[in-house]
C-alpha positions in Angstrom: -10.9 -17.6 -55.1 -7.3 -18.0 -56.1 -5.0 -15.6 -57.6 -5.2 -16.0 -61.5 -2.0 -13.3 -62.2 -1.3 -11.9 -59.2 -3.9 -9.2 -59.8 -6.6 -9.5 -56.9 -8.9 -6.8 -55.9 -10.8 -7.0 -52.4 -14.3 -8.5 -52.4 -17.6 -6.6 -53.5 -21.3 -7.5 -52.4 -23.5 -7.6 -55.6 -27.4 -8.5 -54.9 -26.7 -10.3 -51.5 -23.9 -12.6 -52.5 -20.2 -12.0 -52.5 -18.8 -12.0 -55.9 -14.2 -11.8 -56.1 -13.6 -8.8 -58.4 -10.6 -9.5 -60.5 -8.4 -7.0 -62.0 -7.2 -6.9 -65.7 -5.4 -10.6 -66.7 -2.2 -10.0 -67.7 -2.4 -12.9 -69.9 -5.6 -14.7 -71.0 -3.5 -17.4 -72.6 -2.5 -18.7 -69.0 -4.8 -22.1 -68.4 -4.9 -24.0 -64.7 -4.0 -27.5 -66.0 -4.3 -30.6 -63.2 -3.0 -30.2 -59.8 -3.2 -26.6 -60.1 0.2 -26.7 -62.9 0.1 -23.1 -64.9 0.7 -24.6 -68.3 0.9 -22.1 -72.1 -2.8 -22.2 -73.6 -1.9 -24.3 -76.6 -0.4 -27.1 -74.6 -4.0 -27.0 -72.5 -5.7 -27.4 -75.7 -3.7 -30.3 -76.8 -4.4 -32.6 -74.0 -6.6 -35.0 -75.0 -10.3 -34.5 -74.7 -11.7 -37.7 -75.8 -13.2 -39.0 -72.1 -13.1 -42.6 -70.6 -16.5 -43.3 -69.4 -15.4 -42.7 -66.0 -14.0 -39.7 -66.8 -17.2 -38.4 -68.6 -18.9 -39.0 -65.1 -16.8 -36.6 -63.4 -16.8 -34.5 -66.2 -21.1 -34.0 -65.7 -20.8 -34.0 -62.2 -17.7 -31.4 -62.4 -20.0 -29.2 -64.8 -23.1 -29.4 -62.9 -20.9 -28.8 -59.7 -19.3 -25.5 -61.1 -22.5 -23.8 -62.7 -24.0 -24.7 -58.8 -21.9 -22.9 -57.6 -21.7 -19.8 -60.2 -25.6 -19.8 -59.6 -25.7 -19.5 -56.2 -23.2 -17.0 -56.1 -25.8 -15.1 -58.5 -23.0 -14.5 -61.5 -25.4 -14.8 -63.9 -23.2 -17.0 -65.9 -23.1 -20.8 -67.1 -20.6 -22.7 -68.7 -22.2 -25.0 -71.6 -20.1 -27.3 -74.0 -20.6 -26.5 -77.5 -19.1 -27.8 -80.5 -16.2 -29.6 -78.9 -15.4 -26.6 -76.7 -16.7 -25.0 -73.4 -18.4 -21.9 -73.8 -20.1 -19.2 -71.2 -23.8 -18.9 -71.3 -25.0 -15.3 -69.8 -26.7 -11.7 -70.7 -24.2 -9.8 -72.2 -24.0 -6.5 -74.0 -24.4 -6.4 -77.4 -21.6 -7.2 -79.8 -20.1 -4.1 -81.3 -21.8 -3.5 -84.6 -25.0 -4.8 -83.1 -28.4 -3.1 -83.8 -29.4 -4.2 -80.7 -28.8 -1.6 -77.7 -29.4 -3.7 -74.3 -28.2 -6.8 -72.7 -29.7 -10.0 -73.8 -28.5 -13.8 -73.7 -25.3 -14.1 -75.3 -22.5 -17.2 -76.0 -18.6 -16.5 -75.1 -16.5 -18.8 -76.9 -13.6 -20.3 -74.7 -12.2 -22.3 -76.6 -11.4 -24.7 -74.0 -11.4 -28.6 -74.4 -14.4 -30.5 -72.7 -12.0 -31.9 -70.1 -11.3 -31.8 -66.3 -8.5 -29.3 -67.1 -10.8 -27.2 -69.4 -13.9 -27.0 -66.6 -11.0 -25.3 -64.4 -10.3 -22.9 -66.6 -14.1 -22.2 -67.5 -14.9 -21.6 -64.1 -12.0 -19.2 -63.3 -13.3 -17.3 -66.8 -16.6 -17.3 -65.5 -15.8 -15.2 -62.3 -13.4 -12.8 -64.3 -15.9 -12.3 -66.8 -18.7 -11.6 -64.2 -16.0 -9.5 -62.4 -16.3 -7.1 -65.6 -20.0 -7.2 -66.2 -19.9 -5.8 -62.4 -17.6 -3.5 -62.8 -18.7 -2.1 -66.4 -15.9 -3.0 -67.9 -16.0 -6.0 -69.7 -15.1 -5.8 -73.4 -16.3 -8.2 -76.5 -13.2 -7.6 -78.3 -11.0 -9.4 -75.6 -12.6 -12.9 -76.3 -13.6 -12.6 -80.3 -9.9 -12.4 -81.0 -10.9 -16.3 -80.8 -14.0 -16.3 -83.2 -12.8 -17.6 -86.7 -9.0 -15.9 -86.6 -7.2 -18.8 -84.9 -5.3 -21.1 -87.3 -7.2 -24.3 -88.5 -6.6 -27.0 -86.1 -7.8 -30.2 -87.7 -8.2 -32.6 -84.5 -10.3 -29.7 -83.2 -12.4 -29.3 -86.3 -13.1 -32.7 -86.6 -14.7 -32.6 -83.0 -16.9 -29.8 -83.6 -18.0 -31.3 -86.7 -18.8 -34.5 -84.4 -20.5 -31.8 -82.1 -22.4 -30.2 -85.1 -24.0 -33.9 -85.7 -24.6 -34.7 -82.4 -26.7 -31.3 -82.3 -28.2 -31.9 -85.9 -29.9 -34.8 -84.7 -31.0 -33.4 -81.1 -33.4 -31.2 -82.5 -37.0 -32.0 -81.9 -38.4 -31.5 -85.1 -35.6 -34.1 -86.7 -36.1 -36.2 -83.8 -39.9 -36.9 -84.7 -38.3 -38.0 -88.2 -35.2 -39.6 -87.9 -35.1 -41.8 -91.4 -35.5 -38.4 -93.6 -33.0 -36.4 -91.1 -30.7 -39.2 -92.0 -31.3 -38.5 -95.5 -30.8 -34.4 -95.0 -27.4 -35.1 -93.4 -26.0 -37.3 -95.8 -27.0 -35.7 -98.8 -26.7 -31.4 -97.7 -24.5 -31.3 -94.6 -22.0 -34.2 -94.6 -20.5 -34.2 -98.1 -19.8 -30.1 -97.4 -18.5 -30.6 -94.2 -15.7 -33.2 -95.3 -14.6 -30.6 -97.7 -14.3 -28.1 -95.4 -12.1 -30.5 -93.2 -10.0 -31.5 -96.8 -9.9 -27.6 -97.2 -8.5 -27.4 -93.4 -6.1 -30.1 -94.0 -4.6 -28.8 -96.8 -4.6 -25.3 -95.7 -3.9 -25.3 -91.7 -2.8 -21.1 -91.9 -6.0 -20.2 -92.4 -9.0 -19.4 -89.9 -11.8 -21.6 -90.4 -13.9 -18.7 -91.3 -11.4 -18.7 -94.5 -11.7 -22.2 -94.8 -15.2 -21.8 -94.8 -15.4 -18.8 -97.7 -12.8 -20.8 -99.9 -14.5 -24.0 -99.5 -17.8 -22.4 -101.0 -16.4 -20.5 -103.8 -14.7 -24.0 -104.6 -17.8 -25.1 -106.3 -19.1 -23.3 -109.3 -20.8 -20.5 -109.2 -24.3 -20.2 -109.0 -24.5 -24.6 -109.1 -26.8 -26.0 -106.8 -23.9 -27.7 -104.7 -22.7 -24.8 -104.0 -26.0 -23.0 -102.9 -26.3 -26.0 -100.6 -22.4 -25.6 -99.4 -23.1 -22.1 -98.1 -26.9 -23.0 -96.4 -24.4 -25.8 -94.5 -21.4 -24.4 -93.6 -23.4 -21.3 -92.8 -25.6 -23.6 -90.4 -22.2 -25.1 -88.7 -20.7 -21.4 -88.0 -23.9 -20.1 -86.5 -23.7 -23.4 -83.9 -19.9 -22.6 -83.6 -20.8 -18.6 -83.0 -17.9 -18.0 -85.5 -18.5 -14.8 -87.4 -18.9 -15.0 -91.4 -18.0 -12.0 -93.9 -21.4 -10.3 -94.3 -21.7 -11.0 -97.7 -20.8 -14.8 -97.1 -24.6 -15.8 -98.0 -24.7 -14.2 -101.2 -21.3 -16.2 -102.1 -23.9 -19.2 -102.5 -24.7 -17.8 -106.0 -28.4 -17.5 -106.9 -29.1 -20.7 -108.2 -33.0 -21.8 -108.4 -34.6 -25.1 -109.1 -36.7 -23.0 -112.2 -33.3 -23.3 -114.3 -35.7 -26.9 -114.7 -35.9 -26.1 -119.0 -38.4 -26.9 -121.2 -35.8 -29.1 -123.4 -34.7 -30.8 -120.4 -37.7 -32.8 -120.1 -39.0 -36.1 -121.9 -42.3 -35.8 -124.1 -45.3 -38.1 -123.5 -44.1 -40.2 -126.2 -39.9 -40.4 -125.3 -41.4 -41.6 -121.8 -43.4 -44.5 -123.3 -40.3 -45.5 -125.8 -37.9 -45.3 -122.7 -40.4 -47.7 -120.8 -40.2 -50.6 -123.4 -36.0 -50.2 -122.3 -36.6 -51.9 -119.0 -36.4 -55.8 -119.2 -37.1 -56.2 -115.0 -40.8 -56.3 -114.0 -40.1 -54.9 -110.4 -38.2 -52.0 -112.3 -40.8 -51.1 -115.3 -43.6 -50.6 -112.2 -41.2 -48.3 -110.8 -40.7 -46.1 -114.1 -44.4 -46.5 -114.8 -45.4 -45.2 -111.3 -43.5 -42.4 -111.5 -44.3 -41.4 -114.9 -47.7 -42.0 -114.2 -48.1 -40.3 -110.3 -45.2 -37.9 -110.9 -43.2 -39.7 -107.6 -39.9 -38.9 -105.9 -37.3 -41.4 -106.3 -37.4 -43.2 -102.9 -41.4 -42.8 -102.7 -42.4 -45.7 -105.0 -41.8 -48.0 -102.2 -43.3 -46.1 -99.5 -46.8 -45.9 -100.7 -50.0 -47.3 -100.1 -51.6 -49.4 -103.3 -54.5 -50.0 -101.9 -56.9 -48.4 -104.0 -55.3 -49.1 -106.8 -54.8 -52.5 -106.3 -58.9 -52.7 -106.4 -60.1 -50.3 -109.0 -61.1 -47.8 -107.4 -62.9 -44.9 -109.3 -59.9 -42.0 -108.0 -57.1 -44.5 -108.7 -55.2 -42.6 -106.2 -52.1 -43.3 -104.0 -51.0 -42.5 -100.6 -47.2 -41.7 -99.9 -46.9 -42.5 -96.2 -45.3 -40.3 -94.2 -42.0 -42.4 -93.5 -41.1 -39.7 -96.5 -39.8 -37.0 -96.9 -42.6 -34.7 -96.8 -45.2 -36.4 -95.3 -48.5 -38.2 -95.8 -50.2 -37.0 -99.0 -52.5 -38.4 -101.7 -51.6 -38.2 -105.6 -53.6 -38.7 -108.4 -52.5 -40.2 -112.0 -51.6 -38.1 -115.1 -52.9 -39.8 -117.2 -55.0 -41.9 -115.8 -54.9 -44.1 -119.1 -51.2 -45.0 -118.3 -52.2 -47.3 -115.2 -53.1 -49.6 -117.7 -50.5 -49.3 -120.3 -47.9 -49.3 -117.5 -50.1 -52.7 -115.8 -49.4 -50.5 -112.6 -52.8 -52.4 -110.9 -50.5 -54.9 -110.8 -48.1 -53.8 -108.1 -44.9 -55.8 -108.2 -41.6 -53.8 -107.1 -38.2 -54.8 -106.8 -36.4 -56.3 -104.0 -34.7 -53.0 -102.2 -33.8 -52.8 -98.8 -36.8 -50.7 -97.2 -35.3 -50.8 -93.6 -34.6 -47.4 -92.3 -32.7 -48.6 -89.4 -30.2 -49.9 -92.0 -30.7 -47.7 -95.2 -31.5 -44.3 -96.0 -33.9 -42.8 -98.0 -31.4 -41.1 -100.2 -29.9 -44.8 -100.5 -32.8 -46.3 -102.0 -33.2 -42.9 -104.4 -30.0 -43.6 -105.8 -30.8 -47.2 -106.4 -33.2 -46.1 -108.5 -31.1 -43.3 -110.5 -28.4 -46.5 -111.2 -31.1 -48.6 -112.5 -31.9 -45.7 -115.2 -28.5 -45.7 -116.2 -28.0 -49.2 -116.3 -30.6 -49.8 -118.9 -30.1 -46.6 -120.5 -33.1 -44.6 -119.7 -31.9 -41.3 -121.7 -33.3 -39.0 -118.9 -33.2 -39.1 -115.2 -35.6 -40.4 -112.6 -36.9 -36.9 -111.8 -37.2 -35.8 -115.6 -40.8 -38.0 -114.7 -41.5 -35.9 -111.7 -41.1 -32.7 -113.5 -42.9 -34.2 -116.5 -46.0 -35.2 -114.5 -46.1 -31.3 -112.8 -46.1 -30.0 -116.4 -48.6 -32.0 -117.2 -51.1 -31.1 -114.5 -50.3 -27.6 -115.6 -51.4 -28.3 -119.1 -54.7 -30.3 -117.8 -55.5 -26.9 -115.7 -55.2 -28.3 -112.0 -55.0 -25.5 -109.7 -51.4 -25.2 -108.9 -52.3 -25.2 -105.2 -53.8 -29.3 -105.5 -50.5 -30.3 -107.8 -48.5 -28.7 -104.7 -50.1 -30.8 -102.4 -49.6 -34.0 -104.5 -46.5 -33.3 -105.1 -45.0 -32.7 -101.0 -44.0 -29.1 -101.6 -44.8 -25.7 -100.9 -47.0 -23.7 -103.6 -44.1 -20.8 -103.5 -41.7 -23.9 -104.8 -44.0 -25.3 -107.3 -45.1 -22.0 -109.0 -40.9 -21.0 -108.9 -40.4 -23.9 -110.4 -42.7 -24.2 -112.9 -43.0 -20.7 -113.8 -42.8 -20.7 -117.3 -45.2 -23.1 -118.0 -47.6 -21.8 -115.4 -47.1 -18.2 -117.1 -47.9 -19.8 -120.5 -51.2 -21.5 -119.2 -52.3 -18.4 -117.7 -51.5 -16.4 -120.7 -53.6 -19.1 -122.9 -56.2 -18.8 -120.6 -56.6 -15.0 -120.7 -56.4 -15.0 -124.5 -58.9 -17.9 -124.8 -61.3 -15.7 -122.6 -60.8 -12.3 -124.5 -61.2 -14.2 -127.8 -64.5 -15.3 -126.0 -66.2 -11.9 -125.2 -65.5 -10.3 -128.6 -67.2 -13.5 -130.3 -64.3 -15.0 -131.6 -64.2 -18.5 -129.4 
């Protein structure tokens, strides 16, 4: 192993292999560039990390070779590409402030670009860390100086976001439902990461952790968007292994879906009146089936209407597993609305449903636009909420209603708590009066 700083101790034996124990490096900001030129770290980071196909193959081959050498030497470390940067992974002592007492698998962010020059320096860093672990001189503080405290670099942040996007879509559970994953990414992650980029562009002196906090705080307190932003950026920070303030999650506020208010929901009479505002037969069907079955905007276009068409006694429809929450069967409330809205005559408007070319979110947005176009005085989702409340008044068990709506019982009871409480109170009052002969 070459001399990194002019300070190299003698080799020692560890577990049958020879590991060169490197003494304390005078300056960790010296990185080895191609042709063994020593250049400042900031110049190395500024070197282009975008690789041609040929260089990408060289990079993969070199990465594999480095990890093979580290494994043969039994150094217990591995070089990985993560978040647009190179990191070391291995069994490391707990970080300062951790509740753990034993070493466990962790990563060290090297802030080195994923190119051939970065790989050379990463291998050297691996040997330095391995030597420190052997001599029990490893100190997290020497590596945590990078963690969120460096000034923002727009190109670096963009690369990290692209890396996170690839990571997001490569998760096995998301691979199984790509259309839903695409919708989730475009609605719940991408907008907030773009806002973070804009924040970084306008405030280059900020550390990344500071920019993340300011991005969350740019939304109104307790707003739904603020809560979603907090969740998305926390996941991004976790991917980067970036330490955020301990109270970060609290900054997302306490928005709850339970904030659906009684006055926000249209009455049955208002729903029937709004239906008459729609001149287009296809969109009339969309409105009618959402009102009668409590569907999400996009679900209308991904249902099996077979039983409804033939006039089956149950008149149920099946929401297909293409959608956000998988396949589930739904029954009408009110059943009379099937004929009132002529739902046995299934006639969907022409909407692109090819999920290789569009997303569930975009399909849903078309429904919202049509409601506005026809001056419907409430949102499409209000039809879903009104359906849920209707099932409560009918006395349908919450577990059954939740299953038909494609969400958990916990979400159902939290969202419709006040209506459920009112129903339960009425049942208790009726039972008490009956017991006393007053019912």
